[in-house]
N, C-alpha and C positions, 0 to 999 in steps of 0.2 A: 504494500500500500504506500503510494508515493508520499502522502502527507505524514505518515508515521516515520518514514525514512528521513524526512526533513526535520522532524522532531528530534530523532536520534542524533543527527548531524549537528544540530544547534546546541544540544546539550553537551556533546563531546567537545565542540569548539569552545565552549565557555568553561571547560575544565571540570564539569560535574563528574563525580565518581561513577564507576561502572554500576554500583548498586543503585544510585539515583537514576541513572539512565534506564536501568531495568525496571525500577518501580514506576517511574513516570510513563514509560512506554506501556506497561501493563494497564495502568489506570486509564490512559487515553484510549487504548484499544478497546477496553471494556465499555467505555463511554460511547465510542463510535459504533460499536456493535449494538448497544442498547438503543441508541437514538435512531440509527439507520437513516441518516441524511447525508447529503453531499457536504463536504467541508464548508463550501461557500454559503450554505443554507443554515449553518449552525448559529445559535444565538444564546444569550444569557439565560433565557427561560429554559432552554434545553439542559443547561448545567444545573439550574435550580431543581428541576424535576428529577434529574439523575441523582443528585446529592441527597435530596429529601427521601428518596426511596432507600438509600443506603442506611439511613438512620434506623430502619426497622431491623437490620441484621448485623450491622458493623459497629465497631467501637468508634468513639469520637476521634481518636488518634488516627485510625485508618481513614476516616472521612476527611480529616485535615490533610493527610498526605494526598488523597485523591484530588482535593480542592487545589492544592498547590500545583499538582501535575497539570490540571485543567487550566489553571490560570496561566502557567507558563506556555501551554499549548495555544491558548487563545491570543495572548498578548504578543508572544515572540514568534510564533509560527503562522497563525492565521491573521495576525495584525488586527485583531478585533478587540472591542472594549470588554472589560471584565469587572468594571467598577461597581456594577449593579448587583453583583453576586455577594451576599453576606457570607463571610468565612467563619466556620465554627471556631470557638476558642478552645485552646488546648486544656486538657484536664490537668489540674494542678495536684497531681498525686506525688507524694514524696517517694524517692527511689528506695528500694530494699537495700539494707546494709547488713553485712555480717559483722559479728563481734570479732575481736582479735583471736579468741579461742576457736571460733568457728572457722576462721580462715586457716588457722594452724591444723585443725582436724581435716579440713578439705584437702590441704596439700598432702597430709600424711595418708590420706585415703586413696590417692592416685595409685594405679597399678603398674606403672612403668616409670623408668627414670625420665624418659622423654615427656610423659604426661606431667610428672612432678615439676619439671623445669618450665613447661608451658604455663601451668597454673601459677607457679612462683613468679614468673616473669610478668604475667598480667597484673598480679597484685603489687609486685615490687616497683613497677614503673607506671601503672595507671594507663597503659596503652589500650586503645580500642582494639577489638578483635581483628578488624580489617587491617590495622597497622601491624599487629603481631604477625599475621600470616604472610605479610609482604616484607617483613624485616629480613634483610640479607646479612650474612656473616660480615661482609665488608662494611656494614653500617655500624658495627660494634667496635669499641676500643676497650677491651677488657682490662687493660692496664690502668686506664683512667676511670674505669667503671661507668662509662658513658656510652651512648648510642645516639643515632639520628633516625628520626622518622622522616622518610623522604616523601614529599608530596602527600602529606596527611590531609585531614579534612580542611577544605578551603584551599587545597593545593599548596600548603605551607610546609616547609621543613621545620623541625624543632628538635632540640636537644633533650634527651632524657637521661636520668641517673639511675644506676642499678645499685643494689646492695653489694657490699664487698664479698660476702659469702656466696651469693648467687653468681657473681662474676667468676669466682673460683670453680664453682660447679659447672658452669658453661664451658670454661677452658678445658676441664677434664672431659666433658661430653664431646667437644670437637676433636680432641686428641684420640678418643677411643671409638666413638660411634659416628661422628659427623664430619669426618675428614674431607669428604667430597661434596659436602653441602654448599650450595649457592645461597639458599635461604637458611635461616637459623635452624628451622626444624624440618626441612625437606631438601631434596637434592636440586632438581631443575625447575620445578614449578611450585607455587605456594600451596600449602594445605588449604582446604576449604574451611570457611567459618563454621560450617555445619559439623565438621570433624571436631573442632575445638569445643563446640557446644555439647557434643556427645561425651567428650572426655570429662567435662565439668559435671554433667548430669550424673554420670556413673560415680564420680567421686562424691558428689552430694548424697547420693543414695547410700553409699557405703559408710559415709560419715554420720548418717542419720540426721541430716540437717533438714528441717521442715520448710524453711524459707525458700521461696523461689530464687534459684541461684543460676546466673548466666555469666558469660564473660564480662558483661557490663556491670554486674553486681560487684565484681572484684575492683573495677575502676571506681565505683561509688565508695566502696569500703576503703580503698587506698586514700581517697581524698578526705573522707570523714576522719580516718585515723590520723592523718597529717594535721588536720584542724584541731583534733583533741590533744595533739602534742604541742600545740601553740604555734604552729607554722603560720606565717602571715598569709592571708587569703589571696593576695596578689601573687605570691610565690606559687601557691597551689594553682592559680589560674594559668600561669606560664607552664607549669609542669603538665597540666591537662591539655594545653593547647586551645583553651577557650578564647575566642575573640572578644567576648563580652564578660565583664566581671559579674553581671547579673546572673549569668549561667552558673558560675561557680558558687554564688551566694546561697544556692539551694542547700548546700552542705551545712550552713549555719543553722538550718532548721532541723537537721537530723542527727546532730551530734549529741547523743543522749548522755555521754560522759560529762560533757561540759554543763549540761543542764543539771546533772546530779551534783556537780561541784559548787553550784551557786548557793551561797548562804541565804537561807530564807529569812526575810526581814522579821518574821514573827519570832524566830529563834534569837535573833539579835536583840529584839525588844525584851524578851524574857531574860536573856543573859544580863542585859543592862539593869533590869529590875532586881535580879538576884544580887548583882554587884552592889547596887545602892543599899539593899537590905543588909548585906554583910557589913558594909562600911558603917551603917548606922548602928548595927549591933556591936561592932568593935569599939565604937565611940560611946556606947552605953546610952544611945538615944532610943527611947521607946516609940513604937508606932502609935 
């Protein structure tokens, strides 16, 4: 279909990730099939009808992605107006986060050295799963305990830091099992993100963790645990590769350890009252 090919070409030329190209193409093809009109006949009402029908069976986040795909298609490919289509607002649900003990149990419940290193690296660096599978051996400097994400989200390179112990484990892995690897965890082509998801699912089940646990859960946990250690949020923003600080600030709402450390004003009030009473007693002053 010519118009879909134009969509793919436009997305690729603007540097969108392969995953975004695939998702946008999927939603636009579904829309074209459902509406069954020639591209020049499409209008905003067609979009409204299509999105409204999705509300019966799809999550709000799925509808948001479909709306974003159709907006790009209308504005950038068809050169048509899209201003009259109200876009659904994103659900403001806080991400799931593992405790430090749960992360430890997850890592220890992996069934191979390679799987252990994959889970450890995701947590140790806060990498997105797409960044991990595309990470090459040449991107790592194990002596400095650093690495580079090449063309990450937004087509930006960024530096990341690894733990000292993990750098040593990776060095041993390359010397014994990964001598011919081009990518950190595979030889000539990247692992699939699905493969990583299955590794984490298996480890979660063996560890007996009831929380929903995905590669992104480890990224959320990494950021939250850094915040609990007192790391400045702008440093965390840089480590995660967030373009906006507001994206990183979600972690200020999910750091339970920090909430627990807050001294309740009621306790302060009572302690002050007790201190006054003790002082009066020592001075022989009656109530």
